[in-house]
N, C-alpha and C positions, 0 to 999 in steps of 0.2 A: 314488485321485484327489486331486489337489492342491486344497486349499481356495482359493477366490477371495480376492484381496487385500481388505483391509478399509480403510475410510476414516473418519476423523473430520473433521467440518466445524466450524470455529471461526468464530463471527461476533461481533464486538465491537459493542455497541450503546450509543449515547449519544443519546437523544431522537430516534431515527430514525422513530418513528411508523409510518405506513402503509408506509414503505419496507421496514421489517423484516418486516412481515406478508406483503408481496408476495414478498420474497426467500424466506422460508420456504415459502410456498404453492407456489412454483415447483419446489421440490426433489423432491417425490414423482414427478413426471413424468420426472425425469432418472434414476431408479433403474433398475438393470439387473442381470440375473443374473450378469454378469461380475465383479461386486464386491459387497461387503457394506458397507452404510452402518451402521457400528457406533454412531456417536453424532453428534448435532448439539448443539454446546455454544454457547449464547448467553451471553456474558459482558457483563453490564450495568454500565456505569460511572456508577452513581448517576443514572439518568434520572428525570425528573420529569414526563414527558408521558404516562404510562400505556401506553407502547409494549409492555410485557410482558403486558398484560391479554389473556386468552383464548388465549394461545399453546399451552396444554396440550391444546387440542382438535385440533391438527394431527396427521396420521398420520405422525409422525416419532419416532425415538428421542431425544427432546429432553431436554437438561439445561440448566437456567438457573442461572448463577452471578451472584449479586447483590453488587456492591461498594457499600460505604457512601459511598465517595468516588470521584471520577474518577481512576483510577490511570494513565491513559494507554493508548495503543493497544498498544505492545509488551508492557507488563506484563500487560494483559488477555489478549492472545494467548497468552502463556506460561501463564496460568491455565487457559485453555481447553484447551491442548495437554495439560496435566498431568491433566486430567479424563478422558482416554481413553488407550487403548493400541493403537490401530489402526496398520496398516503405513504408512499415508499420512495426511498432514494437508493439508487445504485451508483456507486462511485466505481468508474470503469477506466482502466488504463488504456491509452491509445494503442498499445501493443497486444490487446486482448481481442479475440474474434469469437463472438458467441455462436453456439450451435442453435438449432431450431427450438430446443426446449430450455435453453439456458435462462430465459427470463421467466417463463411461466412456472417452472418447477419451484423455485424459491418463493415466488409470490403465493402460489397455491399452498405451500407448506406454512408460510407465515399467516395466511388467512384462516387456517384451521383453528377453530376455537380451542382445541386441545393444546395448541402451541402459543397461547397468549403470552407466556413468559419469555418466549424467544424474541430477542430484540434485533439480533444481527445474524445474517446467514451468508455463507460463501458456498461455492461449488468447486467441483474438481477442475483443476487446471492441468492441461497437457501441453507438451511441446509439439513442434511441427511433426515429429516422428510418432506421436501418439503416446509418449511416455508420461506417466502421471507424476506431476511435481509434488514434492513434500512442502506444501504451501501453508500448513497450519502451524501455529507456534504455541508453546507454553508461555505463561507469564514469567518473564525472566527474573532471576534472583541475582543478588550480587555475585554469588559464586559463578554463575554462568558468564557474567561480564568479566570476572577475573580470568576465567579460562580463556576467553578471547584475548585479553590483555597479554598474558604470558605465553600464548600459543598452544595451550593444552588442547584446545578444540581441534587442532590439526594433528598434533603428534600423539595424543592419548585421549581420543574422544570418549572412551568408555569411562574415564574417571569422573567427568562432569557432563551430564547430558546437555546437549545443545538446546536452546530454546526453540529452534526449528524441530518439528517432530519427525526427524529422519528415520526413527525406529518404527514408524507406522506406515503402512503402504497406501493409506488414503483410499482404500477400496470400499470403505463402509461409511455410512452416515453415523455421526456421533457428535456429542457436545465437546467443545474444545474451549481453550482460553481465548484464542484469537484466530481469525481468518484474514489473510493478508489483503491489503487495500487494492490489489489489482482488480478484484471483483468483490465488492463489499456492499451488501444490501442491508439497509437499516430502516426501521420504522421512523417516519419523519418526526412523530411526537417525541420519540426517544432522543433523536438527534437534537431537536430543539431544547428538550429538557437538559441535555448535557452541554448546550451552547456550542455544539459543533466541534470541529477540530480545534485543538490548541495551536494558535497561529505562531506561537514562539518556536515550534518545530518548523524549520524552513522546509525540510524534506527528510523523510525517514523517521520511523517510530511514531509519527502522529496518528497512524491508524492503530497501532498497538495501544497507545495511550487512550484512544477513544474506546477500544474494547475493554481495557482495564476499568475505565470509568463506568462503562455500561454494566459490567458485571458487578461492580461495587454498588450500583443503584438497584440491583435485584434482577436485572435482565440476564438472559443467557445467550450464548453464542453457539451456533450449530454449523457444522460442515455437512453439506449434502453431496453424496457420492453418485446419485442417480442421474445426474446431468453434468455437462462439462463445457468448457470453453478452451480455445487454444491460446496459449500465452507465450509470446516470443521470449520474454524475459530480458532484463537489462534495458531494453528500449532506448530512450534518449539518453539515459545516464551513461551508457557505454561511450558516448561522445566525449565525456569529460570525466575520465576515471580519477584523476587527482582530486578534482572538486568533489567527486562522490565520496572519496575517503574523508575529506574534511567535513562535509555535511553530515555523513553518517556518524562520525565520531562526536561531532558537536551535538547532534541529537541524542546520542547515547549519554553524554555528560549531562545534558538537560534532563533526560529521563531519570537519571540517578538522583538529581537534586529534587525532582518532583515526587519520586516514589520511594526512595530509600532513606531519607533523612540526611541532614547536613554532614554528619561525621563520615558515614560510609560513602556518601556521594563525593566528598572531598578526597577520600582515599582513592576512589575509582578514577576521578579526574586526574589525580597525580599519576596514577599508574598508566593511564591512557597517554599522557603527555611525555612521561619520562621513561617508562619501560617498554610500552608496546611498539615503538618504532623499530626496536632491535630484532625481536622475533619476526616481524614483517619483512625487514630487510634480509634476514637470514634465509627466509623462505624464497625470496626473490633470487638471491644469489645461488641457492641450491638448485633452483630451476634454470639458472643461467639466463634469467630474464632481465635485461638492462632496462627495458621500458617499465617493468613492474617496480624495479628499484627506484627509478626516476619518479614515477607516479607516487610512490610512497613518500619520498622526500618532499616533493612538492605539496602533496596532500597534507602532511603534518605541518609544513610551513604555513599553509593557508589556514589550518585549524588554529594555530597560535595567533595568527592575525585576527581571525574571527573572535577569539576569546578576548584579545586585547581591546578590540573595537567595541566589545560588549554586545 
């Protein structure tokens, strides 16, 4: 009799507090004889909120990796993956709470010999009210980035489609370019073939970059609509909105230099630094949001410092 497939779950924690505990507490109800949960690895990026306290009482094969500094999301995911040897990896955000079939359905799908070319799978993500999130994305083009830079994605979204697939209701299973890293299942052999996440992305777009490389290697990415998990969204990044702006734009610039070539990437970087602050500030002023305007200014100042520091 063939042994059931094995799964390692990797959760990166940074001051997630009760979100992490709720995420872990939901896992036992999703276990199923059709697979083996080999390990749950929580990689903590130097949290200071006590969010690791008491986790060892949970009925899970739990391993905790404690980093002395915040190493970033991609690097922490790679640490977590290296701590296990299961057939499949699930990268799970601490603000995601799985339902009873959220683990078994994607594993059963990937185990089907007819789906041998599928390397990555995601599932439907819903908010606390049950609304389905538009969580899949297209592979972005320079035009999509330019739409963000000049604000067209807000004032005239029909002119250039967003890389997020907002025009699709996510009610059906289909092949996509990318499923977001909040719930990201990948075959271990593919993950290791690709050498995991690119750790030069501190946070944001490292999951997209992995999907792009997976598809370039001949694997396919599938979104599964017949099971779901609850996703709070924002999570710990809501605590540091100015830093989120800096990190996300820094990752976007890095993505451009990796995937678009030096000339276009340089233009995109210049547009991000010189043009983009103004439409962002205009939107904040139009909304009457002093805090948004302040976060925008601080975020771009931090972005400049990150770029200067290299």
